[in-house]
TORNUVO-659576 format. One line per 8 residues: number of its first residue (from 1); their letters; for each residue x, y, z of C-alpha. Coordinates in Angstrom, 2 decimals, m for minus. Layout:
<nodes>
NUM = A = X Y Z; ...
</nodes>
This chain:
<nodes>
1 = XXXXXXXX = m26.65 86.55 78.19; m26.50 85.61 74.81; m29.03 87.34 72.41; m31.15 84.15 71.64; m32.52 84.46 75.19; m34.07 87.84 74.42; m37.82 88.44 74.92; m40.12 88.52 72.69
9 = XXXXXXXX = m42.17 91.25 73.60; m42.15 94.04 71.58; m39.97 97.18 71.86; m43.36 99.44 72.99; m44.03 97.21 75.58; m40.60 97.41 77.28; m40.62 100.87 76.90; m44.11 101.00 78.71
17 = XXXXXXXX = m42.92 98.61 81.29; m39.40 99.57 81.99; m38.59 103.14 81.27; m40.92 105.30 83.72; m39.76 102.92 86.53; m36.13 103.09 85.62; m35.93 107.08 85.35; m34.14 109.51 87.66
25 = XXXXXXXX = m37.44 111.67 86.83; m39.97 111.23 84.21; m38.18 113.26 81.91; m36.65 111.67 78.35; m34.63 113.62 75.80; m35.48 113.17 72.21; m32.47 112.62 69.28; m33.80 114.38 66.29
33 = XXXXXXXX = m30.61 113.82 64.41; m30.69 110.18 64.41; m28.93 109.64 67.64; m26.50 111.91 67.43; m27.23 114.05 70.28; m29.65 114.41 73.13; m30.00 118.20 73.78; m31.81 119.77 76.63
41 = XXXXXXXX = m34.33 121.40 74.10; m35.87 118.68 73.00; m36.66 117.20 76.52; m40.29 116.23 77.23; m42.28 114.71 79.54; m42.03 110.65 80.15; m44.72 109.05 78.95; m45.47 104.93 78.42
49 = XXXXXXXX = m45.86 105.53 74.31; m42.54 104.65 73.33; m41.09 107.54 70.63; m40.31 107.48 67.29; m36.83 108.63 67.54; m34.10 107.48 69.73; m34.81 108.22 73.06; m32.72 108.78 76.54
57 = XXXXXXXX = m34.36 108.78 79.85; m32.81 111.31 82.27; m31.00 109.42 85.00; m31.20 111.92 87.83; m33.97 113.28 89.42; m34.63 117.36 90.80; m33.44 116.18 94.23; m30.00 114.88 92.79
65 = XXXXXXXX = m30.89 111.31 93.24; m31.00 108.23 90.93; m33.52 105.33 91.12; m30.55 102.87 89.19; m27.55 102.45 88.37; m27.24 102.50 84.51; m24.07 101.04 83.32; m23.52 101.54 79.36
73 = XXXXXXXX = m20.67 99.10 77.98; m19.83 100.50 74.78; m18.29 98.60 71.84; m16.85 101.39 69.86; m14.13 101.53 73.21; m12.79 98.01 72.47; m14.85 95.98 70.02; m18.01 93.51 70.75
81 = XXXXXXXX = m16.00 90.92 72.04; m14.63 93.06 74.94; m18.07 94.31 75.69; m18.74 90.71 76.22; m16.07 89.82 78.32; m16.74 92.52 80.73; m20.48 92.45 81.16; m19.92 88.80 82.18
89 = XXXXXXXX = m17.53 90.05 84.60; m19.92 92.58 85.74; m22.62 89.75 86.25; m20.68 87.75 87.96; m19.84 90.80 90.50; m23.86 91.82 90.67; m24.14 88.05 91.39; m21.52 87.83 94.33
97 = XXXXXXXX = m23.02 91.25 96.67; m26.83 89.45 95.73; m27.70 92.28 93.42; m30.72 91.85 90.50; m30.23 93.48 87.43; m32.13 94.07 84.01; m30.09 93.85 80.68; m30.83 95.10 76.92
105 = XXXXXXXX = m28.31 95.10 73.81; m28.06 97.27 71.16; m28.34 96.60 67.64; m24.38 97.91 67.28; m23.03 95.20 69.88; m23.16 97.45 72.99; m25.26 96.40 76.26; m26.95 98.01 78.98
113 = XXXXXXXX = m27.04 96.88 82.72; m29.52 98.47 84.91; m29.53 97.91 88.98; m32.97 99.21 90.38; m32.25 100.65 93.80; m35.66 100.63 96.35; m33.72 103.41 98.07; m32.39 106.44 95.94
121 = XXXXXXXX = m28.72 107.19 96.23; m26.88 110.59 95.46; m25.12 111.75 92.76; m21.76 111.88 94.56; m22.52 108.14 95.31; m23.77 106.73 92.08; m20.89 108.44 90.61; m17.89 107.00 92.99
129 = XXXXXXXX = m19.69 103.73 92.62; m19.76 103.77 88.53; m15.96 105.32 88.26; m15.21 102.52 90.84; m16.41 99.92 88.32; m14.63 101.83 85.42; m11.28 100.78 86.64; m12.60 97.02 86.60
137 = XXXXXXXX = m14.15 97.03 82.92; m12.51 98.79 80.23; m15.75 99.13 78.07; m18.03 100.93 80.75; m18.91 104.57 79.77; m18.73 106.60 83.27; m20.17 109.76 81.66; m24.05 109.38 82.04
145 = XXXXXXXX = m23.23 109.33 85.61; m20.92 112.13 85.59; m23.03 114.76 84.84; m25.96 115.53 87.00; m27.85 117.81 84.43; m27.27 115.98 81.25; m27.03 112.24 82.38; m28.91 110.03 80.20
153 = XXXXXXXX = m29.60 106.62 78.61; m31.51 104.72 76.15; m33.62 102.18 77.97; m35.17 98.74 76.89; m37.52 99.69 73.37; m35.85 103.16 72.54; m35.19 103.28 68.95; m31.54 102.93 67.85
161 = XXXXXXXX = m29.65 105.09 65.63; m28.63 102.51 63.32; m32.03 101.11 63.17; m33.94 98.87 65.46; m34.40 99.19 69.48; m32.46 98.39 72.33; m33.94 94.62 72.99; m34.04 92.90 76.43
169 = XXXXXXXX = m32.08 89.52 76.90; m34.01 88.26 79.55; m38.24 88.20 79.61; m40.12 91.25 79.94; m42.18 89.45 83.14; m38.47 88.71 84.63; m37.25 92.33 84.14; m40.74 93.80 85.37
177 = XXXXXXXX = m40.23 91.80 88.33; m36.94 93.21 88.97; m38.17 96.95 88.65; m41.28 96.15 91.11; m38.36 94.59 93.74; m35.52 96.80 93.28; m32.39 96.16 95.19; m32.73 96.72 98.94
185 = XXXXXXXX = m30.04 99.01 100.84; m28.17 95.94 102.08; m27.53 95.47 98.63; m26.35 98.50 97.66; m23.97 98.51 100.74; m22.52 95.23 100.01; m21.73 96.89 96.14; m19.82 99.84 97.87
193 = XXXXXXXX = m18.31 97.87 100.55; m16.84 95.74 97.77; m15.68 98.42 95.74; m14.12 100.45 99.13; m10.68 100.14 97.51; m11.49 101.62 94.09; m13.96 104.35 95.28; m11.21 105.25 97.60
201 = XXXXXXXX = m9.09 105.25 94.77; m10.58 107.01 92.27; m11.83 110.00 95.32; m7.94 110.34 95.51; m7.54 110.62 92.16; m10.11 113.45 91.53; m7.73 115.45 94.44; m4.58 114.88 92.27
209 = XXXXXXXX = m6.13 115.80 89.34; m6.27 119.64 88.21; m9.68 120.52 89.49; m11.86 121.58 85.61; m14.96 122.59 86.31; m18.05 121.75 83.84; m17.84 125.11 81.57; m15.15 127.10 81.29
217 = XXXXXXXX = m14.34 129.88 83.94; m15.49 133.48 83.62; m13.36 136.38 84.37; m13.48 137.80 87.82; m16.05 140.55 87.52; m18.75 142.27 89.96; m21.75 140.60 90.51; m25.12 142.44 91.58
225 = XXXXXXXX = m27.28 141.62 94.72; m29.27 137.85 93.71; m26.28 136.84 91.82; m23.83 134.65 92.56; m20.55 134.04 91.65; m20.39 131.72 88.64; m18.37 129.07 90.28; m21.20 129.03 93.24
233 = XXXXXXXX = m23.78 128.65 90.95; m22.33 125.68 88.58; m21.54 124.15 91.90; m25.31 124.26 93.08; m26.55 122.92 89.26; m23.58 120.04 88.86; m22.84 119.02 92.54; m19.26 118.87 91.18
241 = XXXXXXXX = m16.58 120.68 93.10; m12.87 120.97 93.63; m11.85 118.05 96.38; m8.80 120.16 97.38; m11.13 122.82 98.08; m13.97 121.06 100.16; m13.48 117.97 101.58; m17.17 116.93 101.99
249 = XXXXXXXX = m20.32 117.30 100.52; m21.51 119.28 103.59; m18.51 121.64 102.96; m19.65 122.21 99.88; m22.96 122.77 100.43; m22.22 125.19 103.19; m20.34 127.37 100.73; m23.32 127.07 98.27
257 = XXXXXXXX = m25.80 128.61 100.73; m22.87 131.26 102.06; m22.66 132.41 98.42; m26.73 132.82 97.98; m27.42 134.55 101.42; m24.08 136.94 100.79; m25.70 137.58 97.22; m29.16 138.93 98.53
265 = XXXXXXXX = m31.08 135.65 98.00; m34.14 134.71 100.21; m34.11 131.10 102.06; m37.16 130.87 99.96; m35.26 131.64 96.76; m32.81 128.80 97.45; m35.69 126.41 98.13; m37.33 127.05 95.38
273 = XXXXXXXX = m34.21 126.54 92.94; m34.10 123.38 94.99; m37.80 121.93 94.35; m38.15 123.12 91.01; m34.68 121.24 90.00; m32.77 124.57 88.99; m30.29 123.55 91.63; m30.04 119.62 91.51
281 = XXXXXXXX = m26.65 119.64 92.56; m27.25 121.51 96.01; m30.83 119.40 96.68; m28.19 116.19 96.02; m26.37 117.41 99.15; m29.43 117.07 100.84; m30.43 113.86 99.83; m28.80 111.97 102.95
289 = XXXXXXXX = m31.55 113.32 104.94; m35.25 111.71 105.10; m37.22 114.11 102.47; m39.40 115.44 105.55; m35.52 116.89 107.06; m34.11 118.47 103.96; m35.65 121.98 104.18; m35.33 121.62 108.11
297 = XXXXXXXX = m32.15 121.08 107.54; m31.37 123.71 104.97; m33.07 126.46 107.24; m30.23 125.76 109.81; m27.52 125.97 107.36; m28.94 128.98 106.19; m29.20 130.23 109.95; m25.37 129.43 110.15
305 = XXXXXXXX = m24.64 131.24 107.06; m26.22 134.54 108.54; m24.29 134.12 111.54; m21.05 133.71 109.66; m21.87 136.45 107.46; m22.53 139.07 110.31; m19.40 137.78 112.22; m17.64 137.90 108.57
313 = XXXXXXXX = m19.26 141.81 106.99; m16.34 141.31 104.32; m17.78 138.67 102.70; m21.08 140.89 102.46; m19.33 143.25 100.02; m18.23 140.95 97.15; m15.00 139.87 98.19; m15.72 136.33 98.52
321 = XXXXXXXX = m18.82 134.42 97.16; m20.41 137.72 95.56; m19.60 140.17 93.04; m21.17 143.08 91.09; m22.30 142.23 87.36; m20.43 143.60 84.30; m24.42 143.54 82.85; m25.37 146.28 85.75
329 = XXXXXXXX = m26.34 149.34 84.92; m23.98 152.05 86.41; m26.32 154.28 88.97; m25.33 157.34 86.51; m27.51 155.23 83.63; m30.39 154.93 85.58; m32.32 157.33 83.65; m32.38 157.58 79.94
337 = XXXXXXXX = m29.06 157.44 78.08; m27.56 160.82 76.73; m27.47 160.53 72.70; m25.33 162.40 70.35; m28.80 162.62 68.65; m31.15 164.75 71.03; m34.51 164.32 70.32; m36.91 166.89 71.16
345 = XXXXXXXX = m40.25 164.92 70.98; m40.02 161.35 72.42; m43.14 160.69 71.87; m43.40 161.14 68.00; m40.23 159.23 67.89; m42.08 156.60 69.70; m45.08 156.68 67.21; m42.54 156.64 64.29
353 = XXXXXXXX = m40.41 153.60 65.76; m43.95 151.52 65.93; m44.82 152.60 62.49; m41.57 151.41 61.53; m42.62 147.82 63.39; m45.55 147.72 61.30; m42.90 148.14 57.99; m41.02 145.42 59.28
361 = XXXXXXXX = m44.02 142.55 59.77; m45.03 143.48 56.59; m41.03 143.28 55.17; m40.45 140.10 56.97; m42.24 138.20 54.55; m38.79 138.67 52.39; m37.14 136.98 54.83; m36.89 133.02 54.01
369 = XXXXXXXX = m36.81 130.69 57.07; m33.67 129.99 56.84; m30.87 130.43 59.21; m29.69 133.39 58.18; m33.06 135.02 57.12; m34.11 134.25 60.58; m30.95 135.66 62.28; m31.51 138.96 60.23
377 = XXXXXXXX = m34.95 139.23 61.44; m34.05 139.12 65.20; m31.19 141.80 64.06; m33.90 144.05 62.88; m35.95 143.03 66.46; m32.59 144.20 68.60; m32.63 147.37 66.62; m36.25 148.40 67.53
385 = XXXXXXXX = m35.79 147.28 71.04; m32.80 149.48 70.97; m34.28 152.29 69.35; m37.64 152.20 71.91; m34.93 151.81 75.19; m32.97 155.56 73.47; m36.47 157.12 72.63; m34.37 157.58 69.07
393 = XXXXXXXX = m34.97 156.19 65.44; m31.08 156.87 65.66; m29.11 153.77 66.97; m25.54 154.27 67.88; m25.27 150.58 69.03; m22.07 148.99 68.06; m21.92 145.13 66.35; m21.47 143.70 70.19
401 = XXXXXXXX = m23.98 145.03 72.01; m26.27 143.63 69.24; m24.45 140.29 69.03; m25.70 140.20 73.00; m29.09 141.15 72.20; m29.10 138.20 69.44; m27.10 135.57 70.45; m24.95 135.96 67.39
409 = XXXXXXXX = m21.68 136.60 67.16; m20.39 140.15 66.27; m18.92 139.43 62.96; m22.19 137.48 61.93; m24.07 140.90 63.27; m21.68 143.23 61.30; m22.42 140.75 57.95; m26.30 141.06 58.21
417 = XXXXXXXX = m25.92 144.63 59.05; m24.41 145.16 55.92; m26.58 142.97 53.58; m29.66 145.08 55.20; m28.58 148.31 54.59; m27.55 146.96 50.78; m31.69 146.28 50.29; m33.64 148.39 47.96
425 = XXXXXXXX = m35.47 150.50 50.13; m34.21 149.26 53.20; m35.54 149.18 57.11; m32.55 150.33 58.53; m29.49 153.21 56.81; m26.18 153.81 58.06; m25.94 157.91 58.47; m22.24 157.67 59.56
433 = XXXXXXXX = m19.34 155.33 59.37; m17.77 154.36 62.90; m14.86 156.62 64.01; m12.86 155.89 67.19; m14.85 154.81 69.77; m18.42 155.78 68.37; m20.03 152.48 66.68; m21.71 153.53 63.17
441 = XXXXXXXX = m24.61 155.34 63.46; m28.08 153.71 61.67; m31.42 154.91 61.22; m34.76 152.97 61.41; m36.09 153.67 58.01; m39.61 153.37 56.83; m39.44 152.29 53.06; m41.50 155.31 50.83
449 = XXXXXXXX = m43.41 152.12 49.29; m44.72 151.15 52.94; m45.01 154.60 54.52; m48.79 154.85 53.94; m49.73 151.04 54.87; m47.34 151.37 58.01; m48.94 154.36 58.96; m52.37 153.60 58.55
457 = XXXXXXXX = m51.94 149.66 60.22; m52.82 149.76 63.58; m49.81 149.32 65.77; m48.68 146.01 67.70; m48.98 146.03 71.12; m46.51 145.13 73.62; m42.55 145.06 73.49; m40.33 144.69 70.70
465 = XXXXXXXX = m37.73 141.95 71.68; m34.32 141.15 70.67; m33.68 137.38 71.78; m34.03 136.62 75.19; m31.73 134.49 76.96; m33.52 131.11 77.31; m34.44 131.43 73.67; m30.18 130.43 72.71
473 = XXXXXXXX = m30.91 127.41 74.32; m34.65 126.83 72.73; m33.83 128.12 69.20; m34.76 131.00 67.14; m37.80 129.71 65.48; m39.26 129.17 69.21; m38.37 132.86 69.93; m40.60 134.04 66.84
481 = XXXXXXXX = m43.51 131.52 68.22; m43.35 132.42 71.69; m43.49 136.29 70.07; m46.61 135.65 68.27; m48.61 134.27 71.27; m47.08 137.26 73.27; m48.43 139.75 71.05; m52.24 137.35 69.91
489 = XXXXXXXX = m53.06 134.89 72.23; m54.91 131.86 71.34; m53.60 131.27 68.22; m53.94 127.71 66.05; m51.08 126.11 64.37; m52.13 127.12 61.13; m52.73 130.87 62.13; m48.82 130.75 63.99
497 = XXXXXXXX = m47.83 129.49 60.50; m49.15 132.95 58.73; m47.91 135.12 61.68; m44.14 133.90 61.66; m43.93 132.90 58.23; m42.00 130.06 58.92; m42.54 126.55 57.22; m45.41 124.23 59.42
505 = XXXXXXXX = m43.07 121.86 59.97; m40.78 124.18 61.79; m43.43 125.83 63.49; m44.97 122.25 64.60; m41.43 121.42 66.18; m41.14 125.04 67.69; m44.52 124.22 69.62; m43.20 121.06 70.75
513 = XXXXXXXX = m40.38 122.21 72.52; m42.25 125.40 74.21; m44.88 122.97 75.46; m42.48 120.88 76.77; m40.95 123.49 79.02; m44.34 124.69 79.79; m44.30 127.77 78.34; m47.26 127.54 76.37
521 = XXXXXXXX = m50.81 125.09 76.33; m53.03 123.98 74.30; m56.56 124.42 74.85; m59.68 122.41 74.12; m60.24 124.63 71.05; m56.75 123.09 69.83; m55.59 126.86 69.98; m52.08 127.75 71.74
529 = XXXXXXXX = m51.79 130.13 74.53; m48.78 131.25 76.72; m48.42 129.85 80.25; m47.86 132.72 82.23; m46.43 130.95 85.44; m43.61 129.61 83.82; m40.69 132.37 83.99; m38.60 132.72 80.93
537 = XXXXXXXX = m35.51 134.23 83.31; m35.86 131.07 85.99; m35.40 128.60 82.62; m32.79 130.63 81.33; m31.10 130.07 84.80; m32.00 126.48 84.69; m30.15 125.97 81.03; m27.28 128.29 82.61
545 = XXXXXXXX = m27.57 130.40 79.55; m27.10 133.84 81.64; m23.99 132.63 82.70; m23.03 132.13 78.63; m24.36 135.36 78.07; m22.40 137.03 80.86; m19.15 135.69 79.54; m19.97 136.93 76.02
553 = XXXXXXXX = m20.66 140.27 77.48; m16.83 140.04 79.44; m15.40 139.13 76.37; m16.60 142.01 74.63; m16.15 144.48 77.30; m12.15 143.35 77.31; m12.62 143.48 73.59; m13.40 147.53 73.68
561 = XXXXXXXX = m10.53 148.10 76.66; m8.28 147.14 74.04; m9.57 149.28 71.34; m9.55 152.22 73.43; m6.07 151.73 74.66; m4.87 151.31 70.72; m6.93 154.48 69.96; m5.04 156.34 73.13
569 = XXXXXXXX = m1.55 155.30 71.78; m1.88 155.92 68.26; m4.67 158.47 67.73; m3.70 162.07 68.44; m6.19 163.88 66.47; m8.99 163.21 68.78; m8.52 164.93 72.17; m11.08 163.20 74.06
577 = XXXXXXXX = m9.38 159.96 73.65; m6.38 161.06 75.63; m7.96 161.22 78.72; m10.24 158.03 79.10; m10.77 158.45 83.01; m13.17 157.34 85.48; m15.27 160.34 84.93; m15.29 160.06 81.01
585 = XXXXXXXX = m18.68 159.98 79.73; m18.06 157.37 77.30; m21.84 157.04 76.68; m21.91 160.08 75.02; m19.59 159.28 72.56; m20.16 155.48 71.88; m23.74 155.26 72.48; m25.07 152.78 75.38
593 = XXXXXXXX = m22.38 150.16 76.30; m22.78 146.58 76.03; m23.19 146.33 79.71; m26.76 148.21 79.16; m28.25 146.03 76.50; m27.48 142.50 78.52; m28.63 144.13 82.03; m32.31 144.79 80.38
601 = XXXXXXX = m32.18 141.62 78.19; m30.88 138.98 80.40; m31.69 140.13 84.09; m34.34 142.69 84.18; m37.23 140.90 81.88; m40.06 139.54 83.66; m40.53 136.04 82.30
</nodes>
């Protein structure tokens, strides 16, 4: 359609009428960088109120199905004229299969076509259809339908990065009638039948192509009970699998179920992950059943998985889908870790550490809200956490362990530690430089100018944390705001600004992010408090952050192995280095290993 036929309705009216009906679930992602990206942390509940920034609705629901097909014709691929030609051809095809559609256009010449469906279709079905259409139309961007977790698109009324809005190319009344009376299952069948040859071709192409998972493969490492292999978790989350390994969705879903059972999960754990949207890929494999039959089908698959594992006990010990984690504590480290600085009075040490924490709260006013300042504050928190865990003010964690605990690169951690110890009256002092396999030995120091105030100040309740995994996605400001509410529930926005020492705009955005993920809520008195029912651990799993942390740990473990091998070959003056066998007590010489730090930070904390 030409632009002179566009509706005269306002963007707010178009958004309110159409966005909720087209979205796969009532969630929307906002672009705070002017339309360049739509990150997961800026996801919100979808309402009828038009956002003030570019906004894209989620295409797929928690069950891995969509309520409409989104066709995005991108003018950046081959120009606006080609977009118009492709749109006209797509309209002709839709008319031939008796489909009804909604159309809008972007200020930059792009066009969107939305095909509402009366019966939701699975991720695999929708992806097949859109990829098949992509073989016909050069300017069709297939990526929104190729990502179950992050597939999203702007709908009519949404602001555009170049100014203006997505404008309807038809009257609002006509568009609203289409979403009220969406295309029937018969129309969907006609669409897939007409595209049968192209769908067959794109499926064959997947089998011929080298399979590349959505995330980079992790090294093969052991995994603890309750932790499936990374490949199985990615499959459960994304619904994307190697067509050469699994012939059908049914085969892929059974692989996930067997992996979950072998990892020690319970059926209720799998059900929760499906219903809460943590594993939409697995949920999409059951979408072909009527809603009331999906959980019974899952239970049947679960019983089949248990029967299979009972006949194949080798698969229970981790040789197939389950591995023991590099982040798990060795049995010998279940108790307090050995230290090269034995403490005769642990209680006195913890008292000293709490006084140091009081000094840290006072000193933090010197660290500005810049990214560097916030990172430095997080490094200090990680040191405080490490001190509590070892029961000593002396810390011999390597920079890689602190990197895991802060979400930073180890080289960045090293830079911040040098800056911190170079300060006048520092909070940390370098006692001994690294030597061999031993890391730098630091001591938490209460500056003389703060000693009296820190000792008289009331100790802060609760634990001190490094950066918990979920905040790698949600950001450092959100971590500081959440920490403030942990220690002092029911704070107003102004009080949070005072406690966190962040700017009001930064705090406001962090509060928005935390509230969007139901981590905090606001009461009638306008004070913020935590939502205890929301688990940080489960949210981190949903974001896929835990797996990213595990990859970081494995990379650092490899670095340490290489370093030890180099020392064993090149250093002959230290006798201990010449016999690094399995019984060698490395923890006595280099402090708590990376594995220990991540185990507590990533997996063992209560949400």
